[in-house]
C-alpha positions in Angstrom: 106.3 125.9 133.5 103.2 127.1 131.7 101.4 124.9 129.3 101.1 126.9 126.1 100.4 125.0 123.0 98.8 126.2 119.8 97.0 123.8 117.4 96.5 124.2 113.7 92.7 124.1 112.9 91.9 121.0 110.8 89.4 120.8 107.9 86.6 118.5 108.7 86.1 115.5 106.4 82.8 116.6 104.7 84.6 119.8 103.5 87.9 118.0 102.8 86.3 115.5 100.6 84.7 118.2 98.4 87.7 120.4 97.6 89.8 120.0 94.5 93.1 118.2 94.6 95.1 121.4 94.0 93.4 123.2 96.9 94.0 120.1 99.1 97.7 120.2 98.2 97.9 123.9 99.0 96.0 123.2 102.3 98.5 120.5 103.3 101.4 122.9 102.7 99.7 125.7 104.7 99.1 123.2 107.6 102.8 122.3 107.6 103.8 126.0 107.7 101.2 126.7 110.5 102.5 123.7 112.6 106.0 125.2 112.4 104.7 128.7 113.2 102.6 127.3 116.1 105.7 125.5 117.5 107.7 128.7 117.3 105.0 130.8 119.0 104.6 128.1 121.7 108.3 128.0 122.4 108.5 131.8 122.5 105.5 132.1 124.8 107.0 129.5 127.2 110.3 131.3 127.2 109.1 134.6 128.4 107.7 135.8 131.7 104.1 136.6 130.9 103.8 139.1 133.8 107.0 141.0 132.9 107.3 141.0 129.1 109.1 143.8 127.4 107.4 145.9 124.7 109.5 144.1 122.1 108.4 140.7 123.4 104.8 141.7 123.4 105.1 143.1 119.9 106.8 140.0 118.6 104.2 137.7 120.1 101.4 139.8 118.7 102.9 139.9 115.2 103.5 136.1 115.2 99.9 135.4 116.4 98.6 137.8 113.7 100.5 135.9 111.1 98.9 132.7 112.2 95.4 134.4 112.1 96.1 135.7 108.6 97.2 132.4 107.3 94.1 130.8 108.6 92.0 133.5 106.9 93.9 132.7 103.7 93.2 129.0 104.1 89.5 129.7 104.5 89.4 132.1 101.5 91.1 129.4 99.3 88.6 126.7 100.3 85.4 128.8 100.4 84.9 129.1 96.6 84.7 125.3 96.4 82.1 125.0 99.2 78.5 124.6 98.3 76.8 128.0 98.1 74.2 127.1 100.7 77.0 126.7 103.2 78.5 130.1 102.4 77.8 131.3 106.0 80.7 129.1 107.2 83.1 131.2 105.2 82.5 134.4 107.2 85.5 135.7 109.2 84.9 135.5 112.9 86.3 137.5 115.8 85.8 134.6 118.2 88.7 132.7 119.6 90.2 130.2 117.0 88.5 126.9 116.8 90.1 123.5 116.7 88.6 123.1 113.2 89.0 125.6 110.4 85.3 126.1 109.7 84.3 125.9 113.4 83.9 123.2 116.0 80.1 122.9 115.5 80.0 122.3 111.8 77.1 119.8 111.9 74.9 122.3 113.8 75.9 125.1 111.4 74.9 123.1 108.4 
């Protein structure tokens, strides 16, 4: 059995503490949706043979992963207007693999 498990990137405390209550409430809802989506993607990925996937299975997995990526982009775009302008660089969309934290794993080094 393969160990496939997706995590929902968290928002680090320094950012979390500086966003408005309404954005925080929206973020909590998005995290709940992403946890469900991640569980579904993980279950699907574990249920298929990775070396012999059909075109439909590959397409379904790609679409589900793209939905997860787009939701994370939406999360960042909702939070970024509340971030101090000197940290605007954190809000750029990245093509690197998803981090465990929404604004990257090396936040202290980036700020």
